C-alpha positions as CSV (number, residue, x, y, z in Angstrom):
1,M,109.3,130.3,124.1
2,T,106.4,129.1,125.1
3,W,102.5,130.4,124.4
4,P,100.3,132.1,127.9
5,L,97.3,130.6,128.4
6,P,94.0,132.6,127.0
7,P,91.5,134.4,130.0
8,S,88.7,131.4,130.5
9,N,85.5,131.2,132.2
10,S,87.0,127.5,132.3
11,S,88.5,125.7,135.7
12,V,90.2,122.5,135.9
13,E,87.0,121.1,137.2
14,D,85.8,120.8,133.2
15,I,88.6,118.6,132.3
16,G,89.5,116.9,135.9
17,Q,93.1,115.6,136.6
18,L,93.8,114.2,133.3
19,L,94.1,110.3,134.3
20,P,95.0,108.2,131.6
21,V,92.7,105.2,130.5
22,D,93.8,104.7,127.6
23,V,97.9,105.3,127.0
24,L,98.1,105.9,122.5
25,Y,101.8,107.3,123.0
26,E,104.4,107.1,126.0
27,F,107.8,108.2,126.3
28,D,108.7,109.1,130.0
29,G,105.3,109.4,130.6
30,P,102.2,109.8,128.7
31,L,102.2,111.6,125.7
32,I,98.8,110.9,124.0
33,F,96.2,109.4,126.1
34,T,92.1,108.7,126.4
35,S,90.8,110.3,129.5
36,V,87.4,110.9,131.6
37,S,86.0,114.4,132.7
38,P,84.1,114.8,136.3
39,Q,80.8,114.9,133.6
40,G,81.4,111.9,131.9
41,R,83.3,112.9,128.5
42,E,85.5,111.0,127.3
43,L,88.5,113.4,125.7
44,L,91.9,112.8,124.0
45,A,94.9,114.9,125.6
46,Y,97.8,115.5,123.5
47,A,101.0,117.1,125.1
48,S,101.9,120.2,123.3
49,F,105.2,121.0,124.6
50,S,107.1,120.4,128.2
51,V,108.6,122.8,130.3
52,D,112.1,122.4,132.9
53,A,111.5,124.3,135.9
54,S,115.1,124.8,136.2
55,A,115.5,125.9,132.2
56,E,112.4,128.5,132.6
57,P,110.7,130.6,135.8
58,T,107.0,129.2,135.7
59,N,104.5,129.8,137.8
60,H,104.3,125.9,138.8
61,V,106.1,126.6,141.9
62,G,108.8,123.9,142.4
63,N,108.2,122.0,139.1
64,G,108.5,121.9,135.5
65,Y,104.8,121.1,133.3
66,T,103.3,120.2,130.3
67,R,100.7,121.7,128.6
68,F,98.0,118.9,127.0
69,L,95.8,120.3,124.1
70,I,92.3,118.5,125.5
71,A,89.5,117.9,123.0
72,P,85.9,116.0,123.6
73,T,86.2,112.3,121.4
74,S,84.9,109.1,121.5
75,S,85.6,105.4,120.8
76,R,85.2,105.8,116.6
77,I,87.6,108.5,116.6
78,I,90.1,106.6,118.8
79,A,89.3,103.8,116.2
80,K,90.1,105.5,113.9
81,L,93.3,107.1,115.1
82,K,94.6,103.7,115.9
83,K,93.9,102.6,112.0
84,G,95.6,105.6,110.4
85,A,92.4,107.1,109.2
86,I,92.8,110.1,110.6
87,T,95.5,112.1,112.1
88,I,96.4,113.3,115.8
89,F,95.3,116.9,114.1
90,D,92.0,115.7,113.0
91,A,91.1,113.8,115.8
92,L,92.2,117.6,118.1
93,D,90.0,119.5,115.7
94,Q,86.9,119.7,117.6
95,P,84.4,122.2,117.7
96,L,85.1,122.3,121.6
97,L,88.8,122.6,123.2
98,W,91.1,123.4,126.2
99,A,95.0,123.7,127.3
100,A,95.5,122.1,130.5
101,D,98.9,122.8,132.5
102,M,99.9,119.8,134.1
103,D,102.9,119.8,136.7
104,H,105.4,117.2,136.8
105,S,104.0,115.7,139.9
106,G,101.2,115.0,137.5
107,V,98.4,117.6,138.9
108,V,96.9,119.8,136.6
109,T,97.1,123.4,137.9
110,S,95.6,125.5,135.0
111,A,92.9,125.2,132.6
112,A,91.9,127.4,129.5
113,E,89.2,126.8,127.4
114,L,89.7,127.4,123.5
115,R,87.9,128.8,120.6
116,Q,89.8,126.6,117.7
117,L,92.7,125.1,116.5
118,S,94.2,128.1,114.9
119,D,94.6,130.0,118.4
120,V,97.3,127.2,119.6
121,P,100.4,128.7,117.4
122,A,101.4,126.5,114.7
123,R,105.1,125.3,116.1
124,F,102.8,124.1,119.2
125,L,101.0,121.7,117.1
126,P,101.2,117.8,115.5
127,A,101.9,118.0,112.2
128,R,98.8,118.2,110.1
129,N,100.0,114.6,108.5
130,R,101.1,113.1,111.5
131,T,99.6,110.1,112.5
132,L,99.3,108.2,116.2
133,W,102.3,106.0,115.0
134,P,105.0,105.8,112.7
135,H,103.6,102.5,110.7
136,L,100.5,104.0,109.9
137,M,101.7,106.6,108.0
138,P,100.5,106.7,104.5
139,L,102.7,105.3,101.9
140,I,101.7,108.9,99.3
141,A,99.2,111.6,100.4
142,Y,97.8,113.9,98.4
143,R,96.0,116.9,98.9
144,L,94.4,119.6,96.7
145,I,94.2,123.3,97.7
146,G,91.4,125.5,96.8
147,D,88.7,128.1,97.9
148,G,85.3,126.1,99.1
149,L,86.6,122.8,99.1
150,I,85.1,122.0,102.5
151,E,82.8,118.4,103.3
152,G,80.1,118.5,101.3
153,E,80.7,120.8,98.6
154,V,83.6,119.3,97.2
155,P,83.0,119.2,93.2
156,A,83.3,115.1,91.8
157,S,85.7,116.6,89.1
158,V,88.2,117.2,92.4
159,V,87.9,114.0,94.2
160,S,88.5,111.9,90.9
161,R,91.4,114.4,90.4
162,A,92.9,113.3,94.1
163,V,92.6,109.6,93.3
164,D,93.6,109.3,90.0
165,G,96.1,111.5,89.9
166,A,98.1,109.8,93.2
167,T,97.2,106.2,92.3
168,G,98.6,106.9,88.3
169,A,100.9,108.5,89.0
170,L,102.0,105.9,91.3
171,K,100.9,103.1,88.8
172,K,104.0,104.6,86.5
173,L,106.6,105.0,88.7
174,I,106.3,100.8,89.7
175,E,106.0,100.5,85.8
176,V,109.9,102.5,85.4
177,V,111.2,100.6,88.6
178,R,109.9,97.5,87.1
179,N,111.6,98.5,83.7
180,V,107.7,96.9,82.4
181,N,105.1,98.8,79.9
182,Q,101.3,97.7,80.4
183,A,99.9,99.5,77.3
184,T,99.4,95.7,76.5
185,G,99.0,92.3,78.6
186,R,97.4,91.8,81.6
187,P,99.5,93.6,84.6
188,T,100.5,90.5,86.9
189,D,99.0,90.6,90.7
190,S,102.2,91.4,92.4
191,H,102.5,94.1,89.7
192,R,99.0,95.6,90.1
193,R,99.5,94.9,94.6
194,D,102.1,97.6,93.9
195,Y,100.1,100.1,93.0
196,D,96.2,99.3,93.5
197,L,96.3,100.9,97.2
198,T,93.8,101.2,99.6
199,A,92.1,104.6,100.9
200,Q,93.7,105.0,103.8
201,R,91.6,108.6,104.7
202,F,90.2,111.3,103.2
203,A,90.5,114.7,104.7
204,F,88.6,117.8,104.0
205,N,89.2,122.2,104.3
206,S,91.1,121.5,101.6
207,F,90.5,117.7,99.6
208,E,93.5,115.0,100.6
209,V,93.1,111.6,100.3
210,A,95.7,109.2,101.3
211,F,96.5,105.3,100.4
212,A,98.2,103.0,102.0
213,P,100.6,100.4,100.6
214,G,99.8,97.0,99.2
215,V,99.8,94.5,101.6
216,T,99.0,90.3,101.0
217,A,96.7,88.4,102.8
218,D,98.3,88.9,106.1
219,G,98.5,92.7,106.5
220,S,102.5,92.8,105.4
221,V,104.2,94.9,102.7
222,P,106.2,91.7,100.6
223,Q,109.7,92.3,100.9
224,D,109.7,92.8,97.0
225,S,106.7,95.7,96.8
226,A,108.7,97.4,99.6
227,G,111.7,97.7,97.0
228,H,110.5,99.0,94.3
229,Y,108.3,101.2,97.2
230,S,112.0,102.8,97.7
231,E,113.2,102.5,94.3
232,A,110.2,104.6,93.1
233,G,110.6,107.4,96.1
234,R,113.8,107.9,95.2
235,R,113.3,109.1,91.5
236,L,110.1,110.7,92.2
237,Q,112.0,112.9,94.8
238,S,114.8,113.3,92.3
239,A,112.0,114.2,89.9
240,L,110.7,116.3,92.7
241,D,113.8,118.0,93.4
242,W,114.2,119.1,89.6
243,L,110.8,120.2,89.5
244,T,110.9,122.9,92.3
245,S,114.6,123.9,92.4
246,S,115.2,127.3,91.8
247,N,117.3,127.0,88.9
248,L,115.8,125.1,86.0
249,P,118.4,122.2,85.5
250,E,119.9,121.9,81.9
251,R,118.6,118.2,81.3
252,D,114.9,117.1,81.8
253,P,113.6,114.1,83.5
254,S,113.0,111.3,81.4
255,P,109.6,111.3,79.3
256,E,108.2,108.7,81.8
257,M,109.2,111.2,84.9
258,L,107.8,113.7,83.5
259,D,104.2,111.9,82.6
260,V,104.3,111.3,86.8
261,L,105.1,114.7,87.4
262,N,102.4,116.2,84.9
263,R,99.6,113.8,87.0
264,L,100.5,115.5,90.2
265,V,100.6,119.4,89.6
266,P,97.6,121.3,89.8
267,P,95.7,122.2,86.6
268,S,96.1,125.1,85.2
269,Q,92.7,126.9,85.5
270,G,89.7,125.7,87.8
271,I,89.2,125.6,91.7
272,V,92.4,123.7,92.6
273,R,95.3,126.2,92.9
274,E,97.8,124.5,94.6
275,V,98.4,120.8,95.9
276,E,100.6,119.3,98.5
277,I,102.4,115.7,98.6
278,T,103.3,113.7,101.5
279,G,104.4,109.9,102.9
280,R,106.3,107.5,103.3
281,L,107.5,107.1,99.9
282,L,109.0,110.4,99.8
283,P,113.1,109.7,101.2
284,S,113.0,113.6,102.5
285,S,109.6,112.8,104.7
286,G,108.8,116.4,104.3
287,V,106.0,118.3,102.7
288,I,106.1,119.3,99.0
289,R,104.3,122.0,97.9
290,L,103.3,122.4,93.5
291,T,101.8,125.2,92.5
292,R,100.7,126.4,88.7
293,S,104.4,127.2,88.5
294,E,105.2,124.2,88.5
295,S,102.4,123.3,86.3
296,T,104.0,125.1,83.7
297,R,107.5,124.3,84.2
298,V,106.1,120.2,83.3
299,R,104.3,121.4,80.8
300,S,107.0,123.3,79.2
301,A,109.6,120.1,79.6
302,I,106.8,118.0,77.9
303,S,106.8,120.4,75.3
304,R,110.2,120.2,74.3
305,H,110.8,116.6,74.7
306,R,107.8,116.6,72.2
307,R,109.5,119.2,69.8
308,R,112.5,116.5,69.6
309,Q,110.7,113.7,68.8
310,R,109.5,115.3,66.1
311,D,112.5,116.5,64.6
312,L,115.0,114.0,63.0
313,L,118.5,114.4,63.3
314,E,121.4,113.7,61.1
315,S,124.9,113.9,61.5
316,E,127.9,112.4,60.1
317,G,131.0,111.6,62.3
318,R,132.5,108.4,63.6
319,V,131.4,105.3,65.6
320,R,133.6,105.4,69.2
321,E,133.6,103.6,72.6
322,L,131.0,101.2,71.3
323,D,129.2,99.1,74.3
324,L,128.1,95.6,72.9
325,D,126.4,95.6,76.1
326,E,124.2,98.4,76.2
327,F,123.7,99.2,72.8
328,T,125.5,102.8,72.9
329,F,128.0,104.4,71.1
330,I,129.4,107.5,71.0
331,L,129.5,109.9,67.5
332,R,132.9,111.7,67.1
333,D,134.4,113.6,64.4
334,R,131.1,115.0,63.4
335,E,131.2,117.5,60.8
336,N,132.0,121.5,61.3
337,G,133.7,121.0,64.5
338,A,130.3,119.5,67.0
339,P,130.7,118.3,70.1
340,E,130.5,114.7,70.7
341,L,127.1,112.6,70.8
342,R,126.0,109.9,73.0
343,C,124.2,106.7,70.6
344,S,122.0,104.6,71.5
345,F,120.6,101.9,68.8
346,I,118.4,99.3,68.3
347,D,119.3,95.5,68.1
348,L,119.1,95.1,64.1
349,L,121.0,97.9,63.5
350,F,124.0,96.2,65.5
351,D,126.3,94.4,62.7
352,D,125.9,97.6,60.7
353,V,127.2,99.8,63.6
354,S,129.7,97.0,64.8
355,E,131.5,97.1,61.5
356,A,132.1,101.1,60.7
357,F,133.0,100.7,64.4
358,N,135.9,97.7,63.4
359,A,136.4,99.6,60.4
360,A,136.8,103.2,61.6
361,S,134.3,104.5,58.9
362,R,132.7,107.7,58.5
363,V,128.7,107.2,58.8
364,V,125.6,109.6,58.7
365,V,123.2,108.4,61.5
366,Q,119.4,109.4,61.7
367,G,117.5,109.4,64.6
368,R,115.6,111.7,67.6
369,L,117.1,112.9,70.8
370,D,115.4,112.5,73.9
371,S,114.9,114.2,76.8
372,R,118.8,113.3,77.4
373,G,120.4,114.7,75.2
374,Q,120.9,111.0,73.6
375,L,119.8,109.8,70.0
376,D,118.2,107.1,69.3
377,V,119.3,105.8,66.2
378,T,116.8,104.8,63.9
379,A,119.7,104.4,60.2
380,I,122.9,104.5,59.9
381,Q,125.0,104.5,56.8
382,T,128.7,104.2,56.0
383,L,130.3,106.8,54.0
384,A,134.0,105.5,53.3
385,T,136.4,103.3,55.3
386,V,139.8,104.5,56.2
387,P,142.4,102.4,54.0
388,T,144.6,99.7,55.7
389,Q,148.1,99.9,55.3
390,S,149.7,97.3,53.5
391,S,151.9,94.9,55.1
392,N,155.3,94.3,53.5
């Protein structure tokens, strides 16, 4: 399906024959390129769609055609496009815009002036977050959506939330992946590089900030950082899948991942109603949109976790399936037919747990349930020992 060119006083002379000057992207011919109009205006042309004459009847006798969207441009805009500082959508979103059909022999056959980019059906536009080349895609882009978020009128609190939300979430993700606690001590240079990102671009009509990955002096992403980003993205995607699922799973994400999500969801009040998350960090490579409903879900999960932390659980049973490497065991034969309980313990309790396991003793354990329903044991007391049979 195509869309008809609107009636217009514009003619082919307004844009010329669209002879490429700087080809920015090509596949079986130039698809994104710069040109110069007969009046000397620099233009950016983007191939919106192409039609094969054999597949669809057209007015372009004997040929198929490609429809280009054409916008005035400048060397400054093109330089930003090549660096990933703006998207293709942003580069085309200019006060003056044309659509033009070029037949497959390279001749512009018709042109029309458009009022604005929104006159073009969405399916014929580049994705809002699409950069000129795939390697320019930001690691993470965080877009805040709400009324009045236009250039020159964005409150400082929104700017701060956008920057702190994205970078704070990534910092926490990297800490989880690296299995480090940065509450104390100074982070290493490699650790800081993973989350102290470069602001790649800012965008308005909403407010968006996009960040490029941490790189070395030569501009490359270190191999270990790439691995950290991959694992961080996998964990973030899993947490977002939990958050956006239609049915709430039985098990909440870990407290660390709930902290990450809490930094990304929109606030419960204020100008920001929704957020969008995109970027190479997400394996799905799609657009994740979060509303205040997701904010409520995250905060409810955090409240459940805090209640579990406050509630000290005491249970009686026998220590089975002791894992001396992971410092875990299963508490079975619990009182009143309670189901088995997976437990973890600290090394200070190693001797007591081992003795109870070897002696098959009944024990009482105390601890707190974590978000996975596992008991973090803080104390263990032996009640009785199964008598051993004497040998003859």
